[in-house]
N, C-alpha and C positions, 0 to 999 in steps of 0.2 A: 786328438789322442795325445796323452801325455803320460810320462813316467812318474813314479813316486820315489822319493829319496828318504833315506834314514841314516843319519839325522837330516832333517828337512831344510834347515836354514844355516846352521853353523857346525863346523868340525873343530873339536877342541884338542889341543896338544898340551899335555901336562908337563910342567917344569920338573927337572932342569932341562933346558933346551940345548945344553952343551952335549947332549947325547942324542943319538938317532932315535926318532919316535915313529912308530907305525900305528896308524888308525885305519878303520874300515868305513867304507861308504857303500851302503846297500842300495842297489837300483832295482826297482820292481816294475814289471810290465803288467798293468791291470787290464789291458785291452785284449781284443780278440785277434789281433794280428801281431806278427813278429815286429820287433822294434830294433833299429840300429841306434847305437849311442856313441858319443865321443866326449871325452873329458878334457877340458883345457884349464890352464891355470895362469894367473898373472905373474907367478914367480917360478918358471920352469926349472931354474937352477937350484931352487930350494926344495922342491918336492918331486918325488918320483911316483908316478901313478901306474899301477899294473892291475888289469889291462886298462889302457887309456881309450880303447874303442872296442866295439864288438857287437854282438847280436844277442837279444834276449827273446826267447819264445813267449807266446801268449800265456799269461797267467804265471810266469816264472820270475825269478829274481837272480841277481848276480852280485857277488861281493867284490868290490874294488878296493885294493890295498893302496893306501896313500902313506908314503914314507917321507918324513921331513928330515932333511940332512942336519947333522949336528952343527950348532953355531959355535963360534969361537968363544963367546961369552953370553951369559944370560942377560937379556934386556931387562930394564926396570919393571917392577911389578905393575906399574900403571901404564906400561907401554901398550898402545893400541895397534894390533896387527891389522894391516890393510890388505893382506893376501886374500885372494878369492879363487873359487873354482867355478867353471861354467860347464854344465852338463847339457849337451845338445842331444836331441832324439828325433827320429822320424820313423813313420810306419813303413814297413817293407811290404808293398803291394805285390800282386802277381807279376806285373810287368818288370818289377825291380828284382825279382828273384834271380834273374839271369845275370845280374851284375855282380862282379867280384867285390870284395871289401875295398880294394884300392880304387875301383871305379865308382862305387856307390856314392860316396860323399861329394866328389867333384861333380857328378851328374846331378845330384839333388840340389847342390848349391847353385848350379847353373840353370836348371829347368824348373825346380819347385822349391825355391828358397822360402817361400811363405808358409810351407808345410813343416818347417823345422821348429820344434818346440825347445825352449831354453829355460833352465832353472839355475839359480846362483846359490852357492854355498860359501859362507864367510868363514875364515880361519880365526880362531881365538886361542890365546895363550893362557892356560889355566895355572893356578898357583900349585906349589908342591903338595903332595898328598898329605904330609903331616900338618902343613899350614891349613890346608882345606879342612882337615878333620878338626883342627883347633877352632877354625872359624865356624864350623857347623855346631860345635859344642857351645861356643859363645852365643850364637844365634838362638840355640835351643834354650840356654840359660836365660837370655834376655826375654825370650818368649814366655818362659815359665814365670819369671819375676813379673813381667807385664800382666800375665794372666792372673797371678795371685793378687797383684795390686788392684787390678780391675775388679776382682771378686770382693776384695776388702772394701773398696770404694762403694761398690753396689750395696754393701750391708750397712755402711756408716754414713754415706753422704747421698742424698737423693739426687737423681739425675736432674739437671736443669731443665725446667719446662720451656717449651717453645713459646714464642709470643702469643700464639693462639691459645695454648693451654693456660698460660699465665692469665690471659684475659678471661678465660672460662672460670678458672679458680677464683680470680678476683671478683667476677660477677656473682659466683655462687656465694662467696663470703659476704659480699655486700647485701645480697638478697636475704641470706640467713640473718645478718645483723639487722636489716630493715624489718624483717618479720618479727624479730624479738623486740625491737623498739616500738613497733606498732602495737604489739600486745601489751607492753608496759604502759604506753600512752592510753590505750583503751581502759586499762585498770585504773590509772590515775584519773581519767575522765569520769568513770563511773563513781569513783570515790568523791571527786569534786562535786558531781551532781547530787550525791547523797548529802554532802555538807550544805550545799546551796538549799536543798529542800528543807533540811533541818533549820537553817537560818530563816528561811521564809516562814516556816511554821512558828518559829519563835517570835519573829517580827509581828506576824499577825496576832499572836497571843498578847504581845505587849501593847500593840495598838488597841486591841479590844479592851484590855484592862485600863489603859489610859483614858479611853473614851468613857468607860463606866465611871471613872473617878471624876471626870469633868462634869458629868450629869448628876452626880450624887448631891443631894440636898444637904444643908447645914445640920438638920436634925437627924441625920442618919446615924448619929451616935459616935461614941469614941472609938468604934471599931475601925474607922477610916485610917487611923494612924497605923495600926498593925497592917492593914491592907496596903497602905502606902509603903510601909517598910518591906512588905513581901514583894511588892512590885520592884522596888529598888534593889532588893536582894537578888531578884531574878535577873535584873539588868546586870548586876555584878557578876552573876554566874555566866552570863552570855558575853562578857567581855568589857563591861563598863569599868572605869577606873575606881579603885578602892576609895579614894578621897571623895569622889563624886557621890558614891553610894553612902559613905558615912555622913557626908554633909546633908544629903537628902533625908536620911533617917533622923538626924538631929533636928532639922527644921520641922519634920512631921511630928516629932515628940513635943517640941515647943508649941506648935500649933494646937495640938490636942490638949496640952496642959493649960494654956491660957484661955481658950474659948470653950472648953467643955468641962 
């Protein structure tokens, strides 16, 4: 069984500490039995606690007034207070109901010390009210500016991708680029195949015409010169040098003129 405190961990005293300051500590009893409590402090000359001991019925609470004595001068703002309060509590069972308040704690500490529950509350010195308000306003302003800056960045600069996301994005880009390259290569390959087929047909045609010229007899008439010229012109169209075609045509002309 244990009590509940409010505040639970620290009790704040607001500056200026050169004046007497009073704060409240609420002790609650959430159990089904009455509880006896006692409040101790590490600085008994600095703090006055009323009441510093008593009884709280089941499901009830009690307000304890803690008054800090005025100091001769305010400590620095960064001063860390080391003062603490210790709140002890123990359940009041049926056999303990007959004990007076003066007898209860000595008897428990002697016979049932392991049943005593303890909670600590630390003292803190708070800044003056006007300084605290100023700090709150500054924090709110910084928070607002930070929020606006984050919103601006979210619209202008994309969030950095994690290594995994960068890998996924890079893989997707490479895959898209690879698919585009493959399509282009396929188109080029089909175009090249068409060119090769055209060249093959042209070569076969030229070979056929050359073969017919080799087997042609001398009395075939003067028409061989024009045929020869046509063949060489066809070679010129398919990529033979112009000088070669012109020379071949000239030789064919001389051949027809001298022998026919």
